[in-house]
N, C-alpha and C positions, 0 to 999 in steps of 0.2 A: 657261747658260740660253739657251733658244731661244723666240722669239715668233713666232706664226703668225697672219697676218691674212688672212681669206678675204673674197672679194667675188664678185659676179656672180649671186647667187641671185635668185629672184623668182617671179613668176607667169607661166605660159605655157600655151597651149592644147596639147592632145594633138597630137603630130606636130611640134611646134615644137622649137626648140634653145635652149640656154643654154650659156654658157661660164663655168665657175668658175675663179677664180684664188686662189692662196695664196702670199703673200709671206713668206719666212722671214727673220728677223734675229736677231742675237746671235752666239753661238758656233756658227757654221755649219760643217759639214764636207760637202764635196760627195759624200762616200762614203755619206751617209745614204740610207736608203730613205724615199721620200716617197709618200704615198698619200691616198686619199679613202675615207671610211667614211660610211655613212648609218644613220639610226635614225628609226623611227616610234614613236609612243606604244605602250607595252605589248610592244615587240619588242626583241630584242638588237641592238646595233650590229653592222652587217655591212660587210665589206669590199666596196667598189665596184671599186677598181683601185689598183695601186701600181706604182712604177717605181724601179729602182735606179740607181746612178750610171752604169752602163754603158748604160742605156736599155732594159734588159729589163723587160717589162711583165707584169702579171698582172691578169686581169679576173674579176669574178663572171660566171657563165654567163648571168645575167639581163640583163647589159648588153653582152655581146660583140656586136660588129658595130654598135653604136649609140653607144657612148661611146669616147673616145680620151683617154688620159692622156699628158701630155708635160711635160718640164721644161727650164728654161733655167738652168743652173748659174751662169752669169754674173750672172743677176738673182736667184738663190736663190728661184726661183718655180716652182711646179708648177701645171699647168692640167688642167682636165677639160672636154673638149668633149662635150657631151651632145646628141645628135640623136635624132630620132624618139621624142620623150619620150612616156611613157605615164602615165596617172594613178597607177599603182602605183610610179612613181619618186618620188612625192611623199614628202619626208622632210627632216630636217635633215642637211645634208651637212657633215662635218667633215674638216679637213685633219690629216694626221698626219706627224710627222717622227720617225724612230727610227733608232737605231744600237744594235741589240741586243747587239753585242759590247762596247759601252760602257754598257750599262744606261741608255741615253737614250731617252726616249719622251715626246714632246710633242704637245699637241693645240691646235687652233684653237678659237675660240668657237662655230663652227658657222654655217651660213648656210641659210636655209629655201628649199626648192625646192618649188613647188606646181604641179602639172600638172592642169589642168581638162579634163573630158571634153566 
């Protein structure tokens, strides 16, 4: 089992920045892919960014150039630095830990990010 605890959400004005953190505990493997997803009411959850154990990253087109994902394997923590935030970035952001080759897929409880115009 893996537990994920997110922090760092909140209310910010458009153009501002926030940094989300997700700390993993339990049966952790550094080979896991970790990522951030977001969801707004009535819409499907969408990938924001993910990062593999080697540091390769993948971003949604809507956040490229504004968001940066990183991970600290020693701390089992993944971060999402969000800059130049827009009102359309408002969503519940959830951390994900997965090892698809081991059928492992875990989610955090989610943290609200609200960007005011």
